[in-house]
N, CA, C and O atoms as a MOPAC input file, in Angstrom:
PM7 MOZYME 1SCF
protein

 N      0.96800 1    -1.14300 1     0.19400 1
 C     -0.11700 1     0.03200 1     0.24100 1
 C      0.90500 1     1.30500 1     0.03700 1
 O      1.95600 1     1.48300 1     0.65300 1
 N      0.43400 1     2.00200 1    -0.80400 1
 C      1.30200 1     3.59100 1    -1.01800 1
 C      1.15700 1     4.43500 1     0.26000 1
 O      2.12900 1     4.94100 1     0.82100 1
 N     -0.07500 1     4.55500 1     0.67400 1
 C     -0.30400 1     5.26300 1     1.98000 1
 C      0.48500 1     5.07400 1     3.24100 1
 O      0.46800 1     3.89800 1     3.60400 1
 N      1.04400 1     5.72600 1     3.87400 1
 C      1.88800 1     5.42400 1     4.88900 1
 C      0.78500 1     5.28100 1     6.30100 1
 O     -0.27600 1     5.90300 1     6.24000 1
 N      1.04700 1     4.57600 1     7.34900 1
 C      0.11700 1     4.14200 1     8.30900 1
 C      1.05900 1     4.46600 1     9.51000 1
 O      2.21800 1     4.08000 1     9.66000 1
 N      0.26600 1     5.31000 1    10.38700 1
 C      0.88500 1     5.93600 1    11.59700 1
 C      0.12300 1     5.34500 1    12.65400 1
 O     -1.07800 1     5.56400 1    12.81600 1
 N      0.90600 1     4.50300 1    13.46100 1
 C      0.46400 1     4.02300 1    14.50400 1
 C      0.76400 1     4.76800 1    15.88100 1
 O      1.91400 1     4.91700 1    16.29500 1
 N     -0.40200 1     5.23700 1    16.57600 1
 C     -0.39900 1     5.85100 1    17.80900 1
 C     -0.80400 1     4.93200 1    19.16300 1
 O     -1.98800 1     4.79100 1    19.46800 1
 N      0.27000 1     4.32600 1    19.94100 1
 C     -0.07900 1     3.77600 1    20.83800 1
 C      0.67700 1     3.93000 1    22.04800 1
 O      1.79000 1     4.30200 1    21.67700 1
 N      0.66200 1     3.84100 1    23.29200 1
 C      1.57000 1     3.85400 1    24.28500 1
 C      2.09200 1     2.56400 1    24.93000 1
 O      3.17800 1     2.50800 1    25.50700 1
 N      1.22200 1     1.49700 1    24.79000 1
 C      1.62000 1     0.11400 1    25.06800 1
 C      2.73700 1    -0.44100 1    24.17900 1
 O      2.41400 1    -1.00400 1    23.13300 1
 N      3.88800 1    -0.33800 1    24.47900 1
 C      5.08900 1    -0.89800 1    23.72800 1
 C      4.95600 1    -2.17300 1    22.92300 1
 O      5.37400 1    -2.29500 1    21.77100 1
 N      4.32800 1    -3.12800 1    23.63400 1
 C      4.12100 1    -4.48200 1    22.87900 1
 C      2.97600 1    -4.28100 1    21.91800 1
 O      3.09000 1    -4.78500 1    20.80000 1
 N      2.04100 1    -3.70200 1    22.17800 1
 C      0.96300 1    -3.59600 1    21.05800 1
 C      1.59900 1    -2.59500 1    19.73500 1
 O      1.39500 1    -2.92100 1    18.56500 1
 N      2.35400 1    -1.39900 1    20.08900 1
 C      3.17100 1    -0.59200 1    19.09800 1
 C      4.03100 1    -1.62100 1    18.29100 1
 O      4.09000 1    -1.54200 1    17.06400 1
 N      4.65800 1    -2.53300 1    18.95600 1
 C      5.83100 1    -3.44500 1    18.42600 1
 C      5.03500 1    -4.39400 1    17.46600 1
 O      5.32400 1    -4.40100 1    16.26900 1
 N      4.06300 1    -5.17300 1    17.94700 1
 C      3.32500 1    -6.18800 1    17.26800 1
 C      2.59800 1    -5.64000 1    16.09400 1
 O      2.62800 1    -6.26600 1    15.03400 1
 N      1.94400 1    -4.51500 1    16.19800 1
 C      1.38800 1    -3.91500 1    15.13100 1
 C      2.54800 1    -3.46800 1    14.12900 1
 O      2.39300 1    -4.03200 1    13.04600 1
 N      3.38100 1    -2.84200 1    14.14800 1
 C      4.50300 1    -2.42500 1    13.54800 1
 C      5.07600 1    -3.56400 1    12.63300 1
 O      5.30900 1    -3.50600 1    11.42600 1
 N      5.26100 1    -4.70800 1    13.58000 1
 C      5.89200 1    -5.90200 1    12.85200 1
 C      4.64700 1    -6.53800 1    11.71100 1
 O      4.87300 1    -6.81000 1    10.53100 1
 N      3.52300 1    -6.65900 1    12.30400 1
 C      2.56300 1    -7.25400 1    11.47100 1
 C      2.39700 1    -6.49400 1    10.16700 1
 O      2.42500 1    -7.06100 1     9.07500 1
 N      2.22900 1    -5.22600 1    10.31900 1
 C      1.83200 1    -4.51100 1     9.07300 1
 C      3.06300 1    -4.53200 1     8.20700 1
 O      2.91300 1    -4.72400 1     7.00100 1
 N      4.20600 1    -4.36200 1     8.68300 1
 C      5.49500 1    -4.17400 1     7.79300 1
 C      5.61600 1    -5.41200 1     6.98100 1
 O      5.93100 1    -5.32900 1     5.79500 1
 N      5.38200 1    -6.56000 1     7.55300 1
 C      5.37300 1    -7.85200 1     7.16900 1
 C      4.50500 1    -7.87700 1     5.78900 1
 O      4.91100 1    -8.45700 1     4.78200 1
 N      3.28300 1    -7.19100 1     5.85700 1
 C      2.11400 1    -7.13900 1     4.89400 1
 C      2.42700 1    -6.09900 1     3.96100 1
 O      1.64600 1    -5.86400 1     3.03900 1
 N      3.67100 1    -5.34200 1     4.12700 1
 C      4.12800 1    -4.31400 1     2.82300 1
 C      3.58300 1    -3.00500 1     3.38200 1
 O      3.64400 1    -2.07700 1     2.57500 1
 N      3.12900 1    -2.74700 1     4.42900 1
 C      2.49300 1    -1.36100 1     4.59800 1
 C      3.80700 1    -0.44900 1     5.23800 1
 O      4.62300 1    -1.00200 1     5.97500 1
 N      3.91200 1     0.86400 1     4.91200 1
 C      4.73300 1     1.93300 1     5.37400 1
 C      4.41200 1     2.23900 1     6.61600 1
 O      3.53800 1     3.07900 1     6.82800 1
 N      4.98800 1     1.68200 1     7.51000 1
 C      4.73200 1     1.84000 1     9.09200 1
 C      5.20400 1     3.08400 1     9.65700 1
 O      6.35200 1     3.38900 1     9.33300 1
 N      4.61200 1     3.84100 1    10.39400 1
 C      5.33200 1     5.23400 1    11.14400 1
 C      4.93400 1     5.10200 1    12.43200 1
 O      4.25100 1     4.13600 1    12.77100 1
 N      5.31100 1     6.05100 1    13.29200 1
 C      4.92800 1     6.20900 1    14.54300 1
 C      4.44300 1     7.46500 1    14.72900 1
 O      4.33100 1     8.21500 1    13.75900 1
 N      4.10700 1     7.84700 1    15.93800 1
 C      3.17300 1     9.28300 1    16.40900 1
 C      4.09200 1    10.49500 1    15.84800 1
 O      3.55900 1    11.47800 1    15.33300 1
 N      5.43000 1    10.38500 1    15.96600 1
 C      5.90400 1    11.60800 1    15.63500 1
 C      6.01600 1    12.07600 1    14.17100 1
 O      6.52000 1    13.12600 1    13.77500 1
 N      5.39500 1    11.00100 1    13.37800 1
 C      5.08400 1    11.33000 1    11.93500 1
 C      3.49200 1    11.46000 1    11.56500 1
 O      3.07300 1    11.25100 1    10.42700 1
 N      2.62200 1    11.84600 1    12.71800 1
 C      1.34200 1    12.09100 1    12.46800 1
 C      0.92400 1    12.96200 1    11.38800 1
 O     -0.13000 1    12.76200 1    10.78400 1
 N      1.86800 1    14.11700 1    11.06500 1
 C      1.37300 1    15.02100 1    10.06200 1
 C      1.92800 1    14.49200 1     8.59500 1
 O      1.98200 1    15.27100 1     7.64400 1
 N      2.26200 1    13.36200 1     8.50400 1
 C      2.81600 1    12.75500 1     7.12100 1
 C      1.50900 1    12.69900 1     6.18500 1
 O      0.52800 1    12.06200 1     6.56900 1
 N      1.50700 1    13.42000 1     4.86300 1
 C      0.74200 1    13.80000 1     4.10600 1
 C      0.14000 1    12.12400 1     3.56600 1
 O      0.83400 1    11.15900 1     3.24400 1
 N     -1.31900 1    12.22400 1     3.61400 1
 C     -1.87900 1    11.02000 1     2.92400 1
 C     -1.72600 1     9.94300 1     3.71200 1
 O     -1.72800 1     8.82600 1     3.19400 1
 N     -1.56200 1    10.10900 1     5.15600 1
 C     -1.53600 1     8.81000 1     6.10000 1
 C     -2.90800 1     8.39300 1     6.76100 1
 O     -3.71400 1     9.22700 1     7.17300 1
 N     -3.09300 1     7.08200 1     6.82200 1
 C     -4.06600 1     6.54500 1     7.69400 1
 C     -3.53400 1     6.37100 1     9.06700 1
 O     -2.40700 1     5.92200 1     9.27200 1
 N     -4.38100 1     6.74000 1    10.03500 1
 C     -3.72500 1     6.45900 1    11.47400 1
 C     -4.63100 1     5.35500 1    12.24300 1
 O     -5.85300 1     5.21500 1    12.18500 1
 N     -3.71200 1     4.64200 1    12.95200 1
 C     -4.09300 1     3.52900 1    13.67200 1
 C     -4.10300 1     4.16900 1    15.14700 1
 O     -3.00600 1     4.45600 1    15.62700 1
 N     -5.12800 1     4.38400 1    15.81100 1
 C     -4.86500 1     5.00000 1    17.31700 1
 C     -5.43900 1     3.98200 1    18.35100 1
 O     -6.54200 1     3.45700 1    18.19800 1
 N     -4.67000 1     3.75200 1    19.34500 1
 C     -5.38400 1     2.73200 1    20.34600 1
 C     -6.09000 1     3.76300 1    21.52200 1
 O     -5.53100 1     4.69700 1    22.09800 1
 N     -7.45600 1     3.30200 1    21.68300 1
 C     -8.07700 1     4.06000 1    22.70100 1
 C     -7.50000 1     4.17600 1    23.96300 1
 O     -7.84000 1     5.08000 1    24.72700 1
 N     -6.62100 1     3.30500 1    24.26800 1
 C     -5.78400 1     3.25200 1    25.68600 1
 C     -4.87100 1     4.07400 1    25.65500 1
 O     -4.22100 1     4.13800 1    26.69800 1
 N     -4.51800 1     4.85100 1    24.70200 1
 C     -3.38600 1     5.92000 1    24.69400 1
 C     -3.81800 1     6.84600 1    25.91300 1
 O     -4.97100 1     7.18700 1    26.17900 1
 N     -2.66700 1     7.18000 1    26.59100 1
 C     -2.68300 1     8.39700 1    27.66200 1
 C     -3.80100 1     9.42800 1    27.05600 1
 O     -3.62600 1     9.87200 1    25.92200 1
 N     -4.64800 1     9.70700 1    27.61900 1
 C     -5.64900 1    10.84400 1    27.56000 1
 C     -6.77900 1    10.33400 1    26.69200 1
 O     -7.73100 1    11.08200 1    26.46900 1
 N     -6.74300 1     9.16400 1    26.20900 1
 C     -7.66400 1     8.43900 1    25.33900 1
 C     -7.37300 1     8.78000 1    24.00400 1
 O     -6.81500 1     9.81500 1    23.63800 1
 N     -7.77900 1     7.86100 1    23.29300 1
 C     -7.66500 1     7.81000 1    21.49200 1
 C     -8.56900 1     8.75000 1    21.12500 1
 O     -8.18100 1     9.64200 1    20.37100 1
 N     -9.85800 1     8.73800 1    21.55400 1
 C    -10.73100 1     9.51300 1    20.91900 1
 C    -10.85900 1    10.79200 1    21.23700 1
 O    -11.58600 1    11.55200 1    20.59800 1
 N    -10.14400 1    11.15700 1    22.28500 1
 C    -10.03500 1    12.67900 1    22.59800 1
 C     -8.81600 1    13.12800 1    21.77900 1
 O     -8.85800 1    14.32200 1    21.48400 1
 N     -7.73500 1    12.45000 1    21.34000 1
 C     -6.70900 1    12.68200 1    20.59100 1
 C     -7.13400 1    12.91900 1    19.28200 1
 O     -6.81400 1    13.94200 1    18.67600 1
 N     -7.88600 1    11.97300 1    18.77100 1
 C     -8.60800 1    12.41200 1    17.58900 1
 C     -9.19600 1    13.77500 1    17.28100 1
 O     -8.87500 1    14.52200 1    16.35700 1
 N    -10.02100 1    13.94600 1    18.12300 1
 C    -10.73800 1    15.34600 1    18.74700 1
 C     -9.81200 1    16.57900 1    18.41800 1
 O    -10.08400 1    17.51200 1    17.66300 1
 N     -8.63000 1    16.37700 1    19.16400 1
 C     -7.77500 1    17.37600 1    18.99100 1
 C     -7.14900 1    17.59200 1    17.40400 1
 O     -7.02900 1    18.66000 1    16.80200 1
 N     -6.80500 1    16.25100 1    16.94700 1
 C     -6.29800 1    16.45900 1    15.49900 1
 C     -7.34600 1    17.00300 1    14.74000 1
 O     -7.00200 1    17.95200 1    14.03500 1
 N     -8.73900 1    16.61400 1    14.67100 1
 C     -9.64000 1    17.25500 1    13.91000 1
 C     -9.77600 1    18.83000 1    14.01700 1
 O     -9.84000 1    19.56100 1    13.02800 1
 N     -9.81600 1    19.29900 1    15.41200 1
 C     -9.78500 1    20.50600 1    15.44500 1
 C     -8.57800 1    21.14900 1    15.03300 1
 O     -8.66600 1    22.31400 1    14.64500 1
 N     -7.49700 1    20.59700 1    15.05100 1
 C     -6.10100 1    21.49800 1    14.20900 1
 C     -6.26200 1    21.32900 1    12.82900 1
 O     -5.47000 1    22.01600 1    12.18300 1
 N     -7.08600 1    20.58800 1    12.10900 1
 C     -7.27500 1    20.55600 1    10.84200 1
 C     -6.77500 1    19.26200 1    10.41100 1
 O     -6.69000 1    19.13500 1     9.19000 1
 N     -6.41500 1    18.25000 1    11.14000 1
 C     -6.07600 1    17.09900 1    10.54700 1
 C     -7.22200 1    16.11600 1    10.33200 1
 O     -7.81200 1    15.69400 1    11.32700 1
 N     -7.61900 1    15.68100 1     8.99900 1
 C     -8.76200 1    14.85000 1     8.72300 1
 C     -8.38200 1    13.62800 1     8.19000 1
 O     -9.09000 1    13.06300 1     7.35600 1
 N     -7.29200 1    13.14200 1     8.60300 1
 C     -6.61200 1    11.80500 1     8.17700 1
 C     -7.67800 1    10.63100 1     8.57300 1
 O     -8.18200 1    10.54900 1     9.69300 1
 N     -7.93200 1     9.79200 1     7.56400 1
 C     -8.62400 1     8.45200 1     8.01600 1
 C     -8.18500 1     7.96600 1     9.40100 1
 O     -6.97700 1     8.10000 1     9.59500 1
 N     -8.84500 1     7.46500 1    10.34600 1
 C     -8.67600 1     6.82900 1    11.52500 1
 C     -9.38400 1     5.67100 1    11.80800 1
 O    -10.61400 1     5.64900 1    11.76000 1
 N     -8.57800 1     4.51400 1    12.15700 1
 C     -8.93600 1     3.26100 1    12.74600 1
 C     -8.60100 1     3.24500 1    14.40500 1
 O     -7.46200 1     3.00600 1    14.80800 1
 N     -9.48900 1     3.46800 1    15.12400 1
 C     -9.46800 1     3.41000 1    16.48200 1
 C     -9.80200 1     2.03200 1    16.97700 1
 O    -10.88100 1     1.47200 1    16.78400 1
 N     -8.35900 1     1.33400 1    17.90300 1
 C     -8.55000 1     0.30100 1    18.42300 1
 C     -9.29600 1     0.22500 1    19.76000 1
 O     -8.86600 1     0.93200 1    20.67100 1
 N    -10.37000 1    -0.55600 1    19.98200 1
 C    -11.15600 1    -0.18900 1    21.12100 1
 C    -11.42000 1    -1.64400 1    21.79700 1
 O    -11.07800 1    -2.62700 1    21.13900 1
 N    -11.95200 1    -1.81400 1    22.95000 1
 C    -12.17700 1    -2.89400 1    23.72900 1
 C    -13.48000 1    -2.71700 1    24.35500 1
 O    -13.55200 1    -1.93900 1    25.30600 1
 N    -14.59200 1    -3.37300 1    23.92600 1
 C    -16.05900 1    -3.21100 1    24.25000 1
 C    -16.32600 1    -2.00900 1    24.37100 1
 O    -16.43600 1    -1.46600 1    25.47100 1
 N    -16.50100 1    -1.28400 1    23.00800 1
 C    -16.97400 1    -0.08800 1    23.10300 1
 C    -18.47200 1     0.08100 1    23.37500 1
 O    -19.31100 1    -0.69000 1    22.91000 1
 N    -18.77800 1     1.18800 1    24.19800 1
 C    -20.19000 1     1.47700 1    24.11600 1
 C    -20.90200 1     2.21700 1    23.41800 1
 O    -20.44200 1     2.73200 1    22.39900 1
 N    -22.20500 1     2.42800 1    23.83300 1
 C    -23.03200 1     3.43500 1    22.68400 1
 C    -22.37500 1     4.73600 1    22.43000 1
 O    -22.22300 1     5.16400 1    21.28600 1
 N    -22.00800 1     5.32600 1    23.42100 1
 C    -21.44800 1     6.56000 1    23.63800 1
 C    -19.94500 1     6.62600 1    22.74900 1
 O    -19.71500 1     7.56600 1    21.98800 1
 N    -19.20500 1     5.76800 1    22.91100 1
 C    -17.88900 1     5.83800 1    22.17600 1
 C    -18.29800 1     5.60400 1    20.78100 1
 O    -17.78800 1     6.22200 1    19.84700 1
 N    -19.30000 1     4.63200 1    20.62300 1
 C    -19.45900 1     4.71000 1    19.04600 1
 C    -19.93700 1     5.78500 1    18.42700 1
 O    -19.41000 1     6.15500 1    17.37800 1
 N    -21.09000 1     6.51200 1    19.01400 1
 C    -21.70100 1     7.81600 1    18.74800 1
 C    -20.55500 1     8.69800 1    18.47200 1
 O    -20.51800 1     9.21700 1    17.35700 1
 N    -19.53500 1     8.97000 1    19.38300 1
 C    -18.68500 1    10.08700 1    19.49800 1
 C    -17.48200 1     9.69500 1    18.16400 1
 O    -16.89500 1    10.53300 1    17.47900 1
 N    -17.38300 1     8.58100 1    18.09100 1
 C    -16.32100 1     8.04100 1    16.95100 1
 C    -16.95800 1     8.28100 1    15.61700 1
 O    -16.35500 1     8.66800 1    14.61600 1
 N    -18.49100 1     7.95900 1    15.72000 1
 C    -19.20700 1     8.17100 1    14.54400 1
 C    -19.13100 1     9.82900 1    13.95400 1
 O    -19.03900 1    10.17600 1    12.77600 1
 N    -19.18700 1    10.52900 1    14.92700 1
 C    -19.43600 1    12.00300 1    14.52500 1
 C    -17.85300 1    12.52400 1    14.27400 1
 O    -17.73800 1    13.56200 1    13.62300 1
 N    -16.80600 1    11.96000 1    14.68100 1
 C    -15.52400 1    12.29600 1    14.14000 1
 C    -15.10300 1    11.59900 1    12.79800 1
 O    -14.10800 1    11.93900 1    12.15600 1
 N    -15.93400 1    10.61800 1    12.44700 1
 C    -15.47800 1     9.95700 1    11.24000 1
 C    -14.45800 1     8.86000 1    11.25400 1
 O    -13.77200 1     8.46900 1    10.30900 1
 N    -14.48000 1     8.37400 1    12.65700 1
 C    -13.67500 1     7.34500 1    12.85000 1
 C    -13.89900 1     5.97200 1    12.76600 1
 O    -14.87200 1     5.62900 1    13.43700 1
 N    -13.37400 1     5.13000 1    12.21600 1
 C    -13.70800 1     3.59400 1    12.26000 1
 C    -13.30400 1     2.60500 1    13.36500 1
 O    -12.11600 1     2.50800 1    13.67200 1
 N    -14.05000 1     2.02200 1    13.84500 1
 C    -13.85900 1     1.39300 1    15.14300 1
 C    -13.34900 1    -0.17900 1    14.64800 1
 O    -13.79000 1    -0.79000 1    13.67500 1
 N    -12.31300 1    -0.63900 1    15.58700 1
 C    -12.12700 1    -2.17800 1    15.28600 1
 C    -11.57500 1    -2.67600 1    16.68800 1
 O    -10.57300 1    -2.24200 1    17.25500 1
 N    -12.49200 1    -3.74500 1    17.16500 1
 C    -12.15500 1    -4.09100 1    18.45100 1
 C    -11.08200 1    -5.09700 1    18.76700 1
 O    -10.90000 1    -5.98800 1    17.93700 1
 N    -10.45600 1    -5.07600 1    19.69900 1
 C     -9.45400 1    -5.89400 1    20.09800 1
 C     -9.97000 1    -7.04500 1    20.96000 1
 O    -11.03200 1    -6.93100 1    21.57200 1
 N     -9.29300 1    -8.05700 1    21.00800 1
 C     -8.17600 1    -8.65900 1    20.22000 1
 C     -8.68900 1    -8.46900 1    18.69000 1
 O     -9.81900 1    -8.62500 1    18.22600 1
 N     -7.48200 1    -8.08300 1    18.06900 1
 C     -7.39400 1    -8.22700 1    16.67300 1
 C     -7.27900 1    -9.77900 1    16.17400 1
 O     -6.62900 1   -10.66000 1    16.73500 1
 N     -8.08300 1    -9.90800 1    14.95700 1
 C     -7.99800 1   -11.36700 1    14.56300 1
 C     -7.19500 1   -11.45600 1    13.03600 1
 O     -7.33400 1   -10.48900 1    12.28700 1
 N     -6.64700 1   -12.21700 1    12.74000 1
 C     -6.07900 1   -12.60500 1    11.57500 1
 C     -5.63800 1   -11.17700 1    11.01600 1
 O     -4.83900 1   -10.52100 1    11.68500 1
 N     -6.11100 1   -10.69300 1     9.85900 1
 C     -5.54400 1    -9.66300 1     9.07600 1
 C     -6.61400 1    -8.60200 1     9.12300 1
 O     -6.57800 1    -7.76600 1     8.22000 1
 N     -7.68300 1    -8.49300 1    10.15300 1
 C     -8.65300 1    -7.40200 1    10.23900 1
 C     -8.12400 1    -5.87600 1     9.96800 1
 O     -8.65900 1    -5.12200 1     9.15500 1
 N     -7.08400 1    -5.56600 1    10.70700 1
 C     -6.32800 1    -4.27000 1    10.66600 1
 C     -5.93800 1    -4.20800 1     9.02500 1
 O     -6.41100 1    -3.26600 1     8.38800 1
 N     -5.39700 1    -4.83200 1     8.58100 1
 C     -4.65200 1    -4.66300 1     7.13900 1
 C     -6.06000 1    -4.57700 1     6.20500 1
 O     -6.10300 1    -3.68600 1     5.35700 1
 N     -7.07000 1    -5.38000 1     6.33400 1
 C     -8.14300 1    -5.20500 1     5.58300 1
 C     -8.99900 1    -4.12000 1     5.76200 1
 O     -9.69900 1    -3.75000 1     4.82000 1
 N     -9.04600 1    -3.45500 1     7.04600 1
 C     -9.43600 1    -2.29400 1     7.04400 1
 C     -8.71000 1    -1.13700 1     6.61100 1
 O     -9.36500 1    -0.12800 1     6.35200 1
 N     -7.46000 1    -1.12000 1     6.49000 1
 C     -6.57700 1    -0.14700 1     6.01700 1
 C     -6.57800 1    -0.14900 1     4.29500 1
 O     -6.49000 1     0.86700 1     3.60400 1
 N     -6.66200 1    -1.12000 1     3.94400 1
 C     -6.80100 1    -1.36000 1     2.40000 1
 C     -8.16500 1    -0.67500 1     2.12000 1
 O     -8.32900 1     0.05100 1     1.14000 1
 N     -8.92700 1    -0.88400 1     2.83400 1
 C    -10.55400 1    -0.37900 1     2.29300 1
 C    -10.59800 1     1.06100 1     2.76700 1
 O    -11.51800 1     1.72900 1     2.29700 1
 N     -9.90200 1     1.56800 1     3.48000 1
 C     -9.79700 1     2.97200 1     3.71200 1
 C     -9.10800 1     3.64200 1     2.62700 1
 O     -9.50400 1     4.75700 1     2.28600 1
 N     -8.09600 1     3.08200 1     2.02700 1
 C     -7.38500 1     3.71500 1     1.13600 1
 C     -7.82600 1     3.40300 1    -0.43100 1
 O     -7.53200 1     4.10600 1    -1.39800 1
 N     -8.52800 1     2.29800 1    -0.44900 1
 C     -9.05700 1     1.86000 1    -1.66200 1
 C    -10.55200 1     1.18500 1    -1.43200 1
 O    -10.64300 1    -0.02800 1    -1.24300 1
 N    -11.69000 1     2.01900 1    -1.45700 1
 C    -12.85000 1     1.55200 1    -1.10200 1
 C    -13.51700 1     0.36400 1    -1.86200 1
 O    -14.33400 1    -0.45200 1    -1.43600 1
 N    -12.95700 1     0.48000 1    -3.09600 1
 C    -13.53000 1    -0.82500 1    -3.99500 1
 C    -12.60500 1    -2.20400 1    -3.73400 1
 O    -13.03100 1    -3.29000 1    -4.12600 1
 N    -11.59100 1    -2.11500 1    -3.19500 1
 C    -10.63900 1    -3.20300 1    -2.74600 1
 C    -11.31300 1    -3.99800 1    -1.82400 1
 O    -11.08800 1    -5.20500 1    -1.90600 1
 N    -12.18400 1    -3.56500 1    -0.85700 1
 C    -12.86500 1    -4.45300 1     0.32300 1
 C    -13.94900 1    -5.22900 1    -0.77500 1
 O    -14.09100 1    -6.45200 1    -0.74900 1
 N    -14.55200 1    -4.50600 1    -1.56200 1
 C    -15.39600 1    -5.22100 1    -2.27100 1
 C    -14.91900 1    -6.27800 1    -3.26700 1
 O    -15.66400 1    -7.21900 1    -3.54100 1
 N    -13.81900 1    -6.17300 1    -3.77000 1
 C    -12.92300 1    -7.09400 1    -4.41600 1
 C    -12.47800 1    -8.18800 1    -3.60000 1
 O    -12.36200 1    -9.31200 1    -4.09000 1
 N    -12.25100 1    -7.98000 1    -2.53900 1
 C    -11.57100 1    -8.92000 1    -1.51700 1
 C    -12.83800 1   -10.01600 1    -1.12400 1
 O    -12.73900 1   -11.24200 1    -1.18200 1
 N    -13.86200 1    -9.36200 1    -0.77300 1
 C    -15.19600 1   -10.27500 1    -0.60900 1
 C    -15.62800 1   -10.89800 1    -1.50700 1
 O    -16.12500 1   -11.98900 1    -1.23200 1
 N    -15.60500 1   -10.47600 1    -2.81900 1
 C    -15.99400 1   -11.26700 1    -4.14400 1
 C    -14.99000 1   -12.41500 1    -4.28000 1
 O    -15.37100 1   -13.57700 1    -4.42400 1
 N    -13.73400 1   -12.07400 1    -4.23400 1
 C    -12.67700 1   -13.14500 1    -4.46000 1
 C    -13.15300 1   -14.33500 1    -3.24700 1
 O    -13.48600 1   -15.45300 1    -3.64200 1
 N    -13.15700 1   -14.03300 1    -1.84700 1
 C    -13.34300 1   -14.89800 1    -0.73300 1
 C    -14.72800 1   -15.54200 1    -1.15200 1
 O    -14.77300 1   -16.75300 1    -0.93300 1
 N    -15.73000 1   -15.05300 1    -1.64100 1
 C    -16.96500 1   -16.00200 1    -2.07900 1
 C    -16.54600 1   -17.13200 1    -3.05600 1
 O    -16.85500 1   -18.31300 1    -2.89400 1
 N    -15.79200 1   -16.63500 1    -4.11300 1
 C    -15.61800 1   -17.38400 1    -5.38500 1
 C    -14.69900 1   -18.67600 1    -5.01000 1
 O    -14.83000 1   -19.74400 1    -5.60900 1
 N    -13.66800 1   -18.45800 1    -3.86200 1
 C    -12.63200 1   -19.39600 1    -3.66300 1
 C    -13.48700 1   -20.12900 1    -2.79600 1
 O    -13.23500 1   -21.33000 1    -2.70500 1
 N    -14.42300 1   -19.68800 1    -2.15100 1
 C    -14.99200 1   -20.79900 1    -1.21800 1
 C    -16.01300 1   -21.33200 1    -2.04700 1
 O    -16.38300 1   -22.43900 1    -1.65700 1
 N    -16.60000 1   -20.90500 1    -3.07800 1
 C    -17.55300 1   -21.84600 1    -3.91200 1
 C    -16.79500 1   -22.99500 1    -4.57000 1
 O    -17.33300 1   -24.06300 1    -4.85800 1
 N    -15.51000 1   -22.70800 1    -4.79000 1
 C    -14.79500 1   -23.70500 1    -5.71800 1
 C    -14.46300 1   -24.73100 1    -4.71300 1
 O    -14.14100 1   -24.36800 1    -3.58200 1
 N    -14.51700 1   -26.10200 1    -5.05500 1
 C    -14.21000 1   -27.23200 1    -4.43100 1
 C    -12.77300 1   -27.33400 1    -4.69800 1
 O    -12.23000 1   -27.01900 1    -5.75700 1
 N    -12.14700 1   -27.84600 1    -3.54900 1
 C    -10.63800 1   -28.18500 1    -3.49700 1
 C    -10.43500 1   -29.06600 1    -4.52700 1
 O    -11.21800 1   -29.96600 1    -4.83100 1
 N     -9.28400 1   -28.79600 1    -5.12500 1
 C     -8.72500 1   -29.84300 1    -6.18600 1
 C     -8.82800 1   -31.36300 1    -5.80100 1
 O     -9.11000 1   -32.17800 1    -6.68000 1
 N     -8.60200 1   -31.77000 1    -4.47800 1
 C     -8.57800 1   -33.15100 1    -4.16600 1
 C    -10.02700 1   -33.73500 1    -4.38600 1
 O    -10.15700 1   -34.92500 1    -4.67200 1
 N    -11.14400 1   -32.87700 1    -4.25100 1
 C    -12.43400 1   -33.24800 1    -4.13700 1
 C    -13.23000 1   -33.18800 1    -5.38500 1
 O    -14.40100 1   -33.56700 1    -5.39800 1
 N    -12.54500 1   -32.65600 1    -6.58100 1
 C    -13.22300 1   -32.42000 1    -7.76100 1
 C    -13.30500 1   -33.80100 1    -8.56800 1
 O    -12.43000 1   -34.66100 1    -8.47300 1
 N    -14.29500 1   -33.90900 1    -9.26600 1
 C    -14.86100 1   -34.95500 1   -10.01400 1
 C    -13.57100 1   -35.24900 1   -11.15400 1
 O    -13.28200 1   -34.28500 1   -11.86100 1
 N    -12.90700 1   -36.34000 1   -11.33000 1
 C    -11.97600 1   -36.49000 1   -12.49700 1
 C    -12.66600 1   -37.82100 1   -13.37800 1
 O    -12.81100 1   -38.94300 1   -12.89300 1
 N    -12.98900 1   -37.49100 1   -14.54800 1
 C    -13.46200 1   -38.63900 1   -15.61300 1
 C    -12.37200 1   -39.62700 1   -15.75000 1
 O    -11.19100 1   -39.43800 1   -16.04200 1
 N    -13.07800 1   -40.84600 1   -15.44900 1
 C    -11.64800 1   -41.84500 1   -15.82300 1
 C    -11.30400 1   -41.95600 1   -17.12500 1
 O    -12.10400 1   -42.15400 1   -18.03900 1
 N    -10.03300 1   -41.82200 1   -17.24300 1
 C     -9.43000 1   -42.06000 1   -18.76600 1
 C     -9.62900 1   -43.54100 1   -19.15900 1
 O     -9.35900 1   -44.49900 1   -18.43500 1
 N    -10.15700 1   -43.59600 1   -20.45000 1
 C    -10.63200 1   -44.73100 1   -21.10000 1
 C     -9.66400 1   -45.01700 1   -22.31100 1
 O     -9.86900 1   -45.97800 1   -23.05200 1

């Protein structure tokens, strides 16, 4: 993906694991000091000191309208409403498989998520090679 991904988290283990996982998948991963990188997607942990959503609010008020994915645990209705008002996408922890990378791709290319779902459906419909009928050779 050409768009940089800036991770904002105070937990060193979370920061390290997200950095590693996204780097392996080919993302240009940055850390909080690069928050003003043009055209970046932001991944912000709600458990960040001061609150991740409050941090997004301060970014928005300073003119930063970069796409944001907020990592949350058990979000309540109030948090969901506030996130929606700020244009923030929520992703619940614990993260599974490649949920985060799929969300990042969808943010940068909205049609990519449609193509991805279509490809998954098509591959699920197709029987594995070992189960396909082979006509006997006569």
